[in-house]
Steps between C-alpha positions, in 0.01 A plus 500: 500500500835682487479521122147643524630772733784582259248511215282740700802720575585509129142604417538784747823618337320490168231735640237222492392532862147369435643185339734461795203517745307247291792255507550540877123459565434197282231293679629180343835539675544411868743766606657442849352718774820509710870507430720698264295422184187637675694816608644556153161457339347764720785742439455463128122549533560813707726653233254411222212662688692820563583526125133448424397785725351273768662627823265318745568161343873577491495579874308184582744275311800676664352460850440131447854459365640671806299271735627190321860631508489577870338168594751293305809717552543489122816619324267694265485792748736696278270453199201591714663828603598572142144447382373721779744771382379474141138536609595804715661667202172461308331691782765772508611382845865537408644540850334173606610335177857602559493335845345182358766474226782565755367225729466263207855589390638416846327159493625431146856565609466278806361218285756568223211536255677704230199528272283643776789731599528635146119541483493703815788719391304566184187585696690729734637679196145543371390652833799742480395589145152585620649729764715651215818402683636405162869465580409268796274299265787447260708348780216256585455402133870448435525280809196298386629461144837376621334211686246437219780477249684242709174295516420560134159621625394670177164626632674692780768623268241634255317679779828643644599628155168678442491648848857626463374668186218667697750626761708654224183650346411668830854627525467666158736265314254413221759348267612249758138433602399430139784251456395312815127501411567366150723220636246418774209494249691262279568269788137520624382410151733197480389391849130535420442762775241738346448712816863591513512542126218759508680696774828511311333587168316789665807620681710484182235725347527740793879514442466569130244771582750671728768466230271679251413196284119536516433264213714228655330562837151452357609176329617357832181622679275334242691172529475520879125573490434209264691262728326635814160454343588145395537402866227743620728665759311805623803649669718468190219627274462805729874572501540464121191705415630776730827499304312526171276777641804706606651460148180622341481792744851615421427477126186713541259217418277581797190303405708183454678574830163534677377164364815315607495669842141395562579137406810503724301633790228239448757217524671660802172535689405137426821413692403723796867611499541868582863520389410364154232771472742790558644523149163498311356743758793734439436483129135576560602808695737613221221466248263692724760777546496558126135604519486871582188480717558162661406524870659165585863524376637680805321274745611187308869606492504587869339166587758308298773703666363390835472135393848480347697587815684170478594546131741795473540472120126526447471772764749735333318447167167592666656804666645612166161453341345711771746774412391467132135509604532821701695662221208423264261650755721811540581440864879559495561486872351152528677391183839604641425327825425166332792519255742556797328218689555260207872585485533451878334160479730401216812623678408317818470181300825566314683553830396148606710352218845443652684329213674760288470303176124454556462874563636587158181420303257595775453861392314374192206450740501868602615672184143588391421638845785744484412599142134556578577719799767693298245564222258633765768729640586628154132569426485682836783730381757340728763361256794535742316286755432245224873489420585448864243220526628320186858537612412330829394198293836474323798284596338389826686171522832665415443774758397239760815302437723806524328603822387838360126427513282590799220280632188496276300688762726799445497506120350849489802631694747314280450717187769751404508837329584412138619851414746505790638163377542639148666812644744305710593273208509794251286285276161458329284210608258340255246281683277279282170327580334284233133403519237346269304818428768772520851527630684773687840670503618718782804717414674631812767768508652697787229761475191341345298182452279460194257219408448384142238271362635211288324241279359179638733223613430268204603762244824580677591133559439416133745772398759376752472141368532604135800715566671236715460246218652747254802554726555126547497456121804730491317777325644849481219724642691821444578447132159337439317766708312223679137602546458323834814673638360839399144423614609376842707813553202715404276307739733450797747787496381784273219613734764592765778598254478871586588409864813302398787727379774344292768354726250406775532210737174300475370230730236287335258313731327266252181293533416155363644443149693827514744322732623315194535807280839662439386868509840619375434333164187709429524746213477866602456789253773759457625776272719253311228235480409218734754352740510256788375654823828403671665784305292745710486349847658260750241236589481281813226258586354526850248298699324773697533860606526374864812301420644787301458720809753273669766524232816639667626796293764595753739208475783525251550200273869579509516419873554131438558322169550132538369232259369146524513359148350156439467337161637325192398172659576151369188386320307281749258346252449467127221760487741767633776547244824667586489880443780576250548861612448455873874497568536824303227664709663379821833653392346827385325548833772401744749740348289794637566390859835473681620147565450528873144633450364218291405138553462306179340153492510338160486154346513229770494765776173649376270269695175604670638445851785745433257794495404469866846379604655823379267715718335709225403769753865615493489613137387823337479343157389146411502371144388169346606380154301180431181349363185598678162332527163665578219291641158640416304262723730539802707815452715435806621186320672733248870439517857593390651187340847439636750210516419177677722397788652144498319428824159614367493451124124571483528829691608774265232769535503803727123544556317823562341345809854448648627844396238679715642338812838664471475876583686742277625858515619511143478818297437287189436137414526422125349179362663466162278210407181430305166595660656638816198727550265198511205394287207523748327827582295509822231758564652767721845337502610526140750258344625239750812300434873534564501879497221512755686252720814715512286809579331302770842405640580868529693606191458874426485440124477195277554460126302216342393402150146485365586250230777276370823700475776471243829346610705713260356850558455470876874508590530829307212651693625376836854622437369849435263480802786437744727752329238763575456380857875512548488863386244575775169474313181381668375153381213657299725748324765231437248255349350774275845597375584137428177455308556816297843372399330204330215714356754733336703219354445426130465123541215273590539571871320835449170304504304483826527120501860538614476787755129545588469184710714624791288694747605681816280438801518728806479339844480659841 
C-alpha cells in the first residue's frame, strides 16, 4: 500500500494526475478506510483533482482527509495543512495559503520532519513570489534549499533552484535568472519531472527574451510547449502559448500572435483559473488596441487593470499600455496620467525591495516605462521634463545608499535644474539615453539645454563593441584613423560639438553599453587632422545630474593630503602572479606624500583586514596596487586581490560588498588593477563593480579600469597623476595630464590600450 501511494505521488510529479487517480481508485485493491494510509490516499487524490480542474472533488477528498486526521489524531496533520495550502494557491486564496503553510511548518518543526519543513519553506517562498515580495521569497527558498541539500532531496532542490531563478527574474536580474532556470531544467529532466521542466524551459525563454535573444527565446518556448502538450497540462500550455504570443506580438507577427493568444485563453478558461487568464487577456487587449476603430481595447485594458490589483508587475505594464493607447487616440492628458501612474506603481514596488544588492538590477523592470513616458514628453515639446524624468531613473541604488534620494512618492520634487548644475561646476553635461528605435543626447551648458536625436541602440552598441575589440588588440586608432573611433565621435559627440569649446570640463552620463566606452579615445576632427578627444576636453564619468548637484566645489583638495597605499601583495594563489612593477608603483606614489602623511601596507601587511583596521575614512587619498577581479554574475563579489594572512590562508580578497560598509570621505580612490570599473552594466545604474563600491562608500572620485591594465605602463601614469595632484590639480585634470604624457610619448604606450582603460568616476 505504501509503495502504491509513492507511485501515485510520482505520477503526480510527472504531471500524470489522471493516472494517479486511476491507481488510487483501483477497484481490485482494498485500500484501508482509516489510518494514515487512508489519509495519505485522500490527500493525493485531492491534489490530483485540483490539477485536473475538478475543484469539487478536490474539496471532498480534503474534507474526508481532515475528518480522518481529527478522529485518529494522526501525525499527518502537517501534510494535510500543506495540501490545503496548495489547493488554496490554485484558487488564488494566497492569504489563506500562507496561514496553512505556516501552521504546517510549525508542526513539521515540532515533529522534526525536515522534509516537510523544507517543503513548507518552499511553498511560503512561492506565496511571497506571487505577492511580488521577491527579496522575501529568496530568503524562504535559500532556507528550504539548505535543508533539502542536507537531506539530498533532489526534487525540492530542483524546485528551489527554479523558483530562485523566478525571484531574480522578477527583480530584473535576467542573467542570474537564466542560469538558475537552465540548471533547474537540467535537474528536472534528469529527475523525470516534466511539469517542472516545462516551467523552467518557459522561464529560460522569458529570460532570453528580456536579454534580447529572441531566437533563443522561441527555441525554449517551443520545447516547453511540446513538453506541456505531451502531459496535456492546460495551465502549462496556457502559460507557454502566452509567451509565444508575446514574442510574435513584439516581432510584428500579429496574426500569429492572435492565434497563440486564442489557444492560450482556451486552455486557461478550461482551468477556470482567473489568474492564468490575465496574460492572454492582456495580449488580446494589446492586439485590439492596434485596430484604429476597436471599441473594446479601452474597456479590456481597464478591466485587466482592475483584475490585476494583486500583480504589480502586470499592473504597471497595463498602465503603460493605457498610456500608449491614449497617445494613439490623441488624448494626451489621459496618456500622461497613465504613464505617471505606471511609474508610481513601479516605484512603489521597487521601494519594497530592501536588500541593496537585489535593488541593483530591479530598474530593468521599469526602464521601458521611463523611456515611453520620456518619448511622450519629447513629442509633447517638453524635452527638459523628459531629461528630468530620465535622470530620476539613474543611479537610484547609489543615491539610496548615499542617503541623497528622497522617498519614491516625492520623485517629482527630487529633480534638479541641469543648467544650474552645469553653471556651478563650470562644465558641460552630456546625458545619453539609448533605446531600440532611436536614442537621445541632451547637452547641457550653463545657459542652454539642447536635445539631439541619435541612431538606434543596436547601431551604437555595435560600433562600441567593434572599437573596444580594436583597442584590446593593441591597435593604434590615431595612426590607422580607425573608422569606429571617428564614427562614434560623429554619432555621440559631434552633434553637440558647437556647445563644447576646447578646454572644457565635460561630465558624461552614459547609458547601457556606453558605460564601457572610453570617450576620450574617440577621434575628433581638427585643423591638423584627427586627434583623440582627450586633447580637447577633460572628461569625467557621472551617474546622474542629481548626484552631480551634490558635488562639493567649495572644498580645497589642498586642505588635507594623506594617503592610504595598499598593494604589491604576496601572491596568494597560482592564478594571481606577482606583479613585477608593483613595488615601483608603490615607491613612485609614496614619494609624493610626506612620511607622516602616508600609511603604506605592502607584501605581508597588505591583507584584506588591514583596510578596515586602518580606518579608511581618515584618508583623503586611497590607492590600491594589485590584481583585481570583476564578477559579472554578482558584481559585488568583485574584489581587490591582496595577501593572505597566516591565520586565514583562504581569505585574500577585499570584496566590493565589504567595501560599501566602510564609509569614506576620500577625495580620490584609485584602483590600479584590472577591471576596477566592473564588467556588469545594470539599467539605470551603469557599471557596477569595485569603482561603484567605493563611490557607494562615499568617495568623491574613483579611478577604475575598463579592461586589463599593463603592469609596466601603469606606474608611469600613476607617478604623473600624483605629481599633478601634489601641484594642486583636481583629479580630473591630473588624470588627463598623465594620460597625455603617454599619448605624446613615441613608444607603444601612446596607444589607448595603455591609457584609455582608466576612467574617472564622480561621486557625491
